[in-house]
C-alpha positions in Angstrom: 96.1 -121.3 177.1 93.2 -123.4 175.7 92.9 -125.1 172.4 91.0 -127.9 171.0 91.5 -131.5 171.7 89.7 -135.1 171.5 86.8 -135.9 174.1 88.0 -139.4 175.5 86.2 -141.4 178.3 88.9 -140.2 180.6 88.7 -136.7 179.6 89.9 -134.0 177.0 93.3 -135.2 175.4 95.3 -132.8 173.5 95.9 -133.4 169.9 99.5 -133.9 170.4 98.9 -136.7 172.9 96.7 -138.7 170.4 99.5 -140.5 168.7 98.6 -143.3 166.2 94.8 -143.4 165.9 92.5 -146.1 165.0 89.2 -144.4 164.0 86.9 -147.3 163.8 87.0 -150.1 166.4 84.5 -151.6 169.1 85.4 -153.0 172.5 81.9 -153.8 174.1 79.5 -154.1 170.9 76.7 -156.8 170.9 75.7 -157.6 167.5 72.9 -160.1 168.1 70.4 -157.9 166.4 72.1 -159.6 163.1 72.3 -163.2 164.6 71.9 -165.2 161.5 69.7 -168.2 162.0 68.7 -171.2 159.8 68.8 -175.0 159.8 72.5 -175.2 158.8 73.6 -172.9 162.0 73.8 -173.5 165.6 73.8 -170.1 167.1 74.4 -171.4 170.7 77.7 -173.2 169.5 80.7 -172.3 171.6 83.4 -170.5 169.6 86.1 -173.0 169.5 88.9 -174.0 166.7 86.2 -176.6 165.9 83.5 -173.8 165.2 86.0 -171.3 163.7 85.3 -172.5 160.1 81.7 -172.0 160.3 82.5 -168.4 162.0 84.6 -167.5 159.2 81.9 -168.6 156.5 79.1 -166.9 158.4 80.4 -164.9 161.4 76.9 -163.9 162.6 75.9 -167.4 162.9 77.7 -167.9 166.4 76.2 -165.6 169.0 79.1 -165.9 171.2 81.4 -164.3 168.2 79.3 -161.3 167.8 79.2 -160.2 171.5 82.6 -158.5 172.6 82.2 -159.3 176.4 85.8 -160.8 176.7 87.3 -157.6 178.1 90.5 -159.4 179.2 91.3 -160.5 175.6 90.4 -157.0 174.5 92.9 -155.3 176.9 95.5 -157.6 175.9 94.8 -156.8 172.2 95.0 -153.0 173.1 98.1 -153.4 174.7 99.7 -155.1 171.8 98.5 -152.1 169.9 100.1 -149.7 172.5 103.6 -151.9 172.0 103.3 -151.4 168.3 103.2 -147.8 168.7 99.3 -147.1 169.1 98.0 -144.2 171.1 94.0 -143.8 170.3 91.0 -145.9 169.1 87.7 -144.4 168.3 85.0 -147.0 169.7 82.2 -146.7 167.5 79.4 -148.8 169.4 76.3 -146.9 169.0 73.4 -146.6 171.9 71.6 -149.9 172.2 74.6 -151.9 170.6 76.3 -152.7 173.8 77.8 -149.7 174.3 79.0 -149.6 178.1 81.3 -146.4 179.1 82.4 -147.9 182.4 84.0 -150.7 180.6 85.7 -148.5 178.2 87.3 -146.4 181.0 88.4 -149.9 183.0 90.0 -150.9 179.7 91.5 -147.6 178.7 92.9 -147.2 182.4 94.5 -150.6 182.2 96.2 -150.3 178.8 97.2 -146.5 178.7 95.3 -146.1 175.2 93.0 -143.2 174.4 89.5 -144.4 174.0 86.8 -142.2 172.3 83.1 -143.2 172.9 80.2 -142.5 170.4 76.7 -141.2 170.5 74.1 -142.3 167.6 72.0 -145.1 166.4 73.0 -147.7 164.0 70.7 -149.4 161.3 66.9 -149.4 161.9 66.5 -153.1 162.9 69.0 -152.1 165.9 67.0 -148.9 167.0 64.6 -151.2 169.1 62.0 -148.6 169.4 64.3 -145.7 170.5 64.1 -143.7 167.2 60.5 -144.3 165.7 58.1 -141.3 166.3 60.8 -139.2 167.4 61.7 -135.6 165.8 65.2 -134.6 164.6 65.2 -131.9 167.1 64.6 -134.6 169.8 67.3 -136.8 168.4 69.8 -134.0 168.2 69.1 -132.9 171.6 69.9 -136.3 172.9 73.4 -136.3 170.8 74.5 -133.1 172.0 73.8 -133.7 175.8 76.0 -137.0 175.5 78.7 -135.0 173.6 78.6 -131.9 176.2 77.7 -133.5 179.5 78.8 -137.0 181.1 76.3 -139.9 179.9 76.9 -142.1 183.1 78.1 -139.2 185.6 81.8 -139.6 184.6 82.2 -140.0 180.7 81.4 -137.7 177.5 80.9 -139.3 174.0 83.5 -137.6 171.7 82.2 -138.7 168.4 78.7 -139.1 166.5 78.3 -142.5 165.0 78.2 -144.9 163.7 75.0 -144.0 162.0 73.6 -146.7 160.1 72.6 -146.6 156.7 71.0 -149.8 155.0 70.4 -150.5 151.6 67.9 -149.0 150.8 67.9 -146.2 153.4 65.1 -146.6 156.1 63.5 -143.3 156.5 64.4 -143.4 160.4 67.8 -143.9 159.4 67.9 -140.8 157.4 66.1 -139.1 160.3 68.9 -140.1 162.7 71.7 -138.6 160.0 69.8 -135.4 160.0 69.9 -135.3 163.6 73.4 -136.3 163.7 74.0 -133.2 161.2 72.3 -130.8 163.4 74.3 -132.2 166.5 77.3 -131.5 164.7 76.3 -127.7 163.8 75.9 -127.2 167.6 79.2 -129.0 168.9 81.6 -129.5 166.3 81.8 -133.2 166.8 82.9 -135.4 163.8 80.3 -138.2 162.3 80.8 -141.4 161.4 78.3 -143.1 158.8 78.1 -147.0 158.3 77.4 -148.7 155.1 77.5 -152.3 154.4 78.6 -153.0 150.7 78.2 -150.6 147.9 74.5 -150.4 147.3 73.9 -147.8 150.3 76.5 -145.5 149.1 75.0 -143.7 146.0 71.7 -142.8 147.7 73.7 -142.0 150.9 75.9 -139.3 148.9 72.6 -138.2 147.1 71.2 -137.4 150.5 74.3 -135.8 151.6 74.9 -133.8 148.5 71.3 -132.5 148.7 71.8 -130.9 152.2 74.4 -128.6 150.5 76.4 -128.7 153.7 80.0 -128.6 154.4 81.1 -132.4 154.6 84.4 -131.8 155.9 83.9 -133.4 159.4 81.9 -136.6 158.0 83.4 -140.1 157.5 81.8 -142.9 155.5 83.0 -145.9 157.0 83.4 -149.7 155.1 84.3 -148.2 152.1 86.7 -151.3 151.3 84.2 -154.0 150.7 84.7 -153.5 147.1 87.6 -151.8 145.3 87.2 -152.9 141.6 85.6 -149.6 140.9 86.4 -146.5 142.8 83.8 -144.1 141.4 81.8 -143.9 144.7 85.3 -143.3 146.4 86.0 -140.1 144.4 82.4 -138.7 144.4 82.6 -139.0 148.2 86.0 -137.3 148.3 84.9 -134.6 146.1 81.9 -133.8 148.3 84.7 -133.4 151.0 83.9 -136.5 153.1 86.6 -138.6 154.6 86.4 -142.2 153.1 87.5 -144.9 155.4 89.1 -148.2 154.7 88.4 -150.2 157.9 88.3 -153.8 157.2 91.9 -154.4 157.3 92.5 -158.0 158.4 88.8 -159.0 158.3 88.8 -162.8 158.7 86.0 -163.9 156.5 85.0 -165.8 153.4 84.2 -164.0 150.1 80.2 -164.5 150.0 77.2 -162.1 150.3 78.4 -158.6 151.2 82.0 -159.9 151.1 81.8 -161.5 147.8 84.4 -158.8 146.4 86.4 -158.4 149.6 89.9 -157.3 148.7 93.2 -158.3 150.2 94.9 -155.7 152.4 97.5 -155.2 149.6 94.7 -154.1 147.3 93.4 -151.7 150.0 97.0 -150.1 150.3 96.9 -149.9 146.5 93.7 -148.2 146.5 94.8 -145.8 149.2 97.9 -144.9 146.9 95.7 -144.3 143.9 93.2 -142.1 145.7 96.0 -140.3 147.3 97.8 -139.8 144.2 94.6 -137.8 142.9 95.1 -135.4 145.8 92.6 -136.8 148.4 95.3 -138.0 150.9 94.0 -135.7 153.5 90.5 -137.5 153.5 91.4 -140.8 154.0 91.5 -143.0 157.1 92.3 -146.7 158.0 91.0 -149.0 160.6 90.3 -152.7 161.4 86.3 -152.6 162.7 87.3 -155.4 165.2 83.7 -156.2 166.4 83.8 -160.0 166.6 85.8 -162.1 169.3 87.5 -163.8 166.3 89.1 -160.8 165.4 91.2 -160.4 168.8 94.4 -162.2 169.0 93.0 -164.4 171.9 90.5 -165.9 169.6 92.6 -166.2 166.5 92.6 -162.8 165.0 94.8 -160.2 164.1 93.5 -157.7 166.6 94.2 -153.8 166.6 98.0 -154.0 166.1 97.6 -155.3 162.5 97.8 -152.0 160.7 100.9 -150.6 162.4 102.6 -153.9 162.7 101.6 -155.7 159.3 100.2 -153.2 157.3 102.2 -150.2 157.3 105.3 -151.9 155.7 103.1 -152.7 152.8 103.0 -148.9 151.9 107.2 -149.1 151.9 106.9 -152.1 149.7 104.5 -150.9 147.3 106.6 -147.5 146.9 104.2 -145.1 148.6 105.0 -141.6 149.1 107.1 -140.9 152.3 104.8 -139.7 155.2 101.6 -141.1 153.3 100.8 -143.8 156.1 101.5 -141.4 158.8 99.2 -138.8 157.5 96.5 -141.2 157.3 96.9 -142.7 160.8 97.9 -139.8 162.9 97.0 -136.2 161.2 93.7 -137.0 159.4 92.0 -138.7 162.5 93.5 -136.0 164.7 91.7 -133.2 162.6 88.4 -134.9 162.8 88.6 -135.9 166.6 89.8 -132.5 167.9 86.6 -130.2 168.4 86.3 -129.6 172.3 88.1 -127.2 174.2 91.0 -127.9 176.5 92.1 -125.9 179.2 
């Protein structure tokens, strides 16, 4: 008897076997397209205890920090996640940003954690000539191909993302998003959209609202840079979108895009607020581990932070029983399961 399952790098997995899900993480990302330069920075500095203060103040100012190439440390962090009850992660590294399905297979096999890979393109500065001049149909065909057939002879992608939207959105970014929506229509695969801070959110929601389409399989990431006003969150939820709080444990100083970065307790309070308004089924939680300094071997919380340290906050704050489980199991499972199982 067949049903719907999630496409992982090791094959299609039944919904019941996904377990606890982190829907927005990275294992192999290369973020050097965003490398910060300036006389006050030494981008070639080694990431050590002595340079960790620089990394916390300006994480993209040290090249070594923003390349996830320590697979031993990543696997160790995933093992901690599994020991804490974790079952699955969604690895949202897009094309051209260090996506490496062979490495993902190796790490998944070594840890026993399901890993879902992504197809798509990030913000315009990371397109590197792969998008400009192409048609929506051509891009959609690329995404569909990677979702329905092995990319490298062995693994399919299981989601579309993370589709990058800048402030203001670049036309090529909206082209990629339109192609992603077209690919979703053809496959049923879910979409994750990247925004940095609050500025891209209103024009993104305007664009999505104009499509007039069902948005119930689309998630907007990084909606927890600023929680002083939940108006954009409520608007996104009313449109049917998933809203993702995925910066739990993010180790950075409050400056620039992170000026209003909330505590993890404030994140949980905002989630409880939105759940209390009737949107519990549209909320997601993750860490967006995308830098070495977020891994335990490099001084960070790693992938086990939410199950180990954040879930108890729900109980301490008096959340409805089952809310955390709904957000970390039921909601992502509903999004991820679109492919036929046998």
